[in-house]
C-alpha positions in Angstrom: 189.0 95.7 79.6 187.4 98.3 77.3 184.0 97.7 75.8 182.2 99.7 73.1 178.5 100.5 73.3 175.8 102.6 71.7 173.0 104.5 73.5 169.7 104.0 71.6 166.2 105.2 72.2 162.7 104.5 71.0 160.0 107.0 72.0 162.2 108.0 74.9 162.6 104.4 76.1 166.4 104.3 76.2 168.9 101.4 76.0 172.6 100.7 76.2 173.4 98.3 73.4 176.6 96.1 73.6 177.8 94.0 70.8 178.5 90.6 72.4 179.4 89.0 69.1 182.7 90.8 68.2 183.6 91.4 71.9 183.1 89.2 74.9 181.1 90.9 77.6 179.8 89.9 81.0 177.6 92.1 83.2 177.0 91.5 86.9 173.9 93.1 88.4 176.1 95.5 90.4 177.8 96.7 87.2 174.5 97.1 85.4 173.1 99.3 88.2 176.3 101.4 88.1 176.1 101.9 84.3 172.3 102.6 84.5 172.7 105.5 87.0 171.7 108.7 85.2 174.0 110.9 87.3 177.2 108.8 87.7 176.8 106.3 84.8 175.6 106.2 81.3 171.9 106.1 82.1 169.3 103.8 80.6 166.1 101.9 81.1 167.6 98.6 79.9 170.9 97.1 78.8 170.8 95.0 75.6 173.4 92.4 75.0 173.5 91.3 71.3 174.6 87.6 71.0 174.9 85.0 68.2 171.8 82.8 67.7 171.3 79.4 69.3 169.2 78.3 66.4 170.5 78.3 62.8 167.1 79.5 61.6 167.4 82.6 63.8 169.5 85.7 63.0 170.4 86.9 66.5 169.7 86.3 70.2 169.4 89.2 72.6 169.5 89.4 76.4 167.7 92.2 78.3 168.7 93.6 81.7 166.7 96.2 83.6 168.3 99.1 85.2 168.1 97.4 88.6 170.3 94.5 87.2 167.5 91.9 86.8 167.3 90.0 83.5 163.9 90.0 81.8 162.2 88.1 79.0 161.4 90.4 76.2 161.4 94.0 74.9 159.5 95.3 71.9 161.0 98.8 71.8 164.4 97.2 72.4 163.8 94.9 69.4 162.9 98.0 67.3 166.2 99.6 68.3 168.0 96.2 67.8 167.6 96.0 64.1 169.0 99.6 63.7 171.9 98.7 65.9 172.9 95.5 64.1 172.6 97.1 60.6 174.5 100.3 61.6 177.3 98.2 63.1 177.4 96.0 60.0 176.5 92.8 61.8 173.9 92.1 59.1 172.7 93.5 55.8 169.2 92.2 56.2 166.2 94.4 57.0 163.9 91.6 58.1 165.2 89.6 61.1 164.2 86.7 63.3 165.5 87.5 66.8 165.2 85.3 69.9 164.8 86.5 73.5 164.5 84.6 76.8 160.8 84.0 76.3 159.9 84.1 72.6 160.9 84.6 69.0 160.4 88.1 67.4 160.2 89.0 63.8 161.6 92.6 63.3 161.4 94.5 60.0 162.9 97.8 59.1 160.6 99.5 56.6 161.6 101.7 53.7 160.4 104.8 55.5 162.6 104.1 58.6 159.8 102.8 60.8 160.2 99.4 62.4 157.5 96.7 62.7 157.9 94.2 65.5 155.8 91.0 65.4 155.5 90.5 69.2 153.7 87.2 69.1 150.4 86.3 70.6 149.1 87.5 74.0 147.8 85.3 76.8 145.3 86.2 79.5 145.8 83.0 81.4 146.8 83.8 85.0 149.4 81.0 85.1 151.2 82.6 82.0 151.6 86.0 83.7 152.0 84.6 86.4 149.1 86.0 88.5 147.6 84.5 91.7 144.1 83.7 90.6 142.2 80.5 90.2 140.1 81.8 87.2 140.6 83.7 84.0 138.8 87.0 83.8 138.9 90.2 81.8 139.0 92.2 85.0 140.4 91.9 88.5 140.1 94.3 91.5 143.1 95.9 93.1 142.9 98.0 96.3 145.7 100.5 96.9 147.1 101.5 100.3 145.1 104.8 100.2 141.8 102.9 99.8 141.4 103.5 96.1 140.1 100.5 94.3 140.6 100.1 90.5 140.0 97.1 88.2 142.8 95.8 85.9 143.4 93.2 83.3 146.4 90.9 83.2 148.3 90.0 80.0 151.4 88.1 79.1 153.3 89.4 76.0 156.1 87.0 76.9 156.4 89.2 80.0 153.9 90.1 82.7 151.5 93.1 82.4 148.8 94.7 84.5 146.6 97.3 82.7 144.3 99.8 84.5 141.8 101.7 82.4 141.2 105.1 84.0 139.3 108.3 83.1 142.0 110.7 84.2 145.7 109.8 83.9 146.8 113.0 85.7 144.9 111.9 88.8 147.1 108.8 89.1 150.1 108.9 91.5 152.1 106.9 89.0 155.2 106.0 91.0 153.3 105.3 94.2 150.6 103.1 92.5 153.2 101.5 90.2 155.4 100.4 93.0 152.4 99.0 94.9 151.2 96.9 91.9 154.7 95.8 90.8 155.5 94.4 94.3 152.1 92.9 95.0 152.1 89.3 96.2 149.5 88.7 93.4 152.4 89.0 90.9 155.2 86.5 92.1 157.6 87.6 89.4 156.5 91.3 89.6 154.8 93.1 86.8 154.8 95.9 84.3 152.1 98.4 85.2 150.2 100.5 82.7 147.5 103.1 83.3 145.5 103.7 80.1 142.9 106.3 79.0 140.7 105.6 76.0 140.6 108.7 73.7 138.5 107.0 71.1 138.1 103.5 69.7 141.3 103.9 67.7 143.4 105.9 70.1 144.8 105.4 73.7 147.1 107.4 76.0 149.4 105.6 78.5 151.5 106.2 81.6 153.9 103.4 82.4 155.7 102.0 85.4 158.1 99.4 84.1 159.1 96.4 86.2 162.7 96.8 87.4 163.0 100.3 85.9 160.3 102.5 87.4 158.5 105.3 85.5 159.5 105.2 81.8 158.6 107.4 78.9 157.5 104.4 76.7 157.3 100.7 76.6 156.5 98.6 73.5 155.0 95.5 75.2 153.0 97.8 77.6 151.5 99.4 74.5 150.7 95.9 73.1 149.2 94.7 76.4 147.1 97.8 76.8 145.7 97.6 73.3 144.9 93.9 73.4 143.2 94.4 76.7 141.1 97.3 75.2 140.3 95.3 72.1 139.2 92.2 74.0 136.9 94.3 76.3 135.4 96.1 73.3 136.9 99.5 74.2 139.2 99.7 71.2 139.3 98.6 67.6 142.4 97.7 65.7 144.6 99.5 64.5 145.2 101.6 67.6 147.3 104.8 67.9 149.2 104.7 71.2 150.3 108.0 72.8 153.0 107.7 75.4 154.9 110.5 77.2 158.0 109.9 74.9 156.3 109.3 71.6 153.7 107.4 69.6 153.3 103.8 68.3 150.7 101.9 66.3 149.4 98.5 67.5 147.5 96.0 65.3 145.8 92.9 66.6 143.0 90.7 65.1 142.2 88.9 68.3 142.6 85.3 69.5 146.0 83.7 69.1 146.9 86.1 66.3 150.2 87.9 66.7 150.4 91.5 67.9 152.2 94.0 65.6 153.9 97.1 67.0 155.1 99.8 64.6 157.3 102.6 65.8 159.2 105.4 64.0 160.8 107.5 66.8 164.1 105.6 66.9 167.6 107.0 67.0 171.2 106.3 68.1 171.9 108.9 70.7 175.7 108.4 71.0 178.5 105.8 70.9 181.1 105.4 73.7 183.4 103.1 75.6 183.5 102.0 79.2 186.2 100.3 81.2 185.7 97.3 83.5 
């Protein structure tokens, strides 16, 4: 069978989008890994499968698969690309959508200036929501790396699990080495997205990201949200926050508590369209 797809990117976080509404598509973990290969395949951080909604009050459902073939709960940058994909492929004429994922409902709006605002829902710091192996809730937990370095981190759920480390020097962090250690730690039974963050000022933060199931990535929307809510909660940041990632910038707004986190991004594009044969 021949399937159509589009390669999309948001701040260098890249996706293979497949319309599962007008064509029936199934992806095994093995096939996803082959397609994700940047040398012998299409190459992407995540594969996004667009599906009809399960709820009549919702516009679309989408499934998210990491480059290692695992299915995950949510993706904010993926949601930002999503609205562009469904509009460009004439699956909707609306510029304000309700989109469901495996873990929560997202509101996604395409603004007149081309930027996209994603209402990513409310964060949770409860260990059982991450999940994280701790009997108490805290703003900070210790982590000792194999080389003896000890750093503190916060844990946040944005519908998916996050560990956020605030550091003084991002360049001193061996990102892939430390990212793998934290991601695979027994403290995180479902693994975790790992973010190292440097506070530039109370309204600006710089990030380096090791994404669960993908490895080092140029950007990640929910990592940006998690880092900002961690910084705001601990008094290091004040909303709104400019987030600088290797692949681009985003804006995060959060008023605290159970308020929703808003992510706004503008560096979104369709890289190319293509077909693949199964």
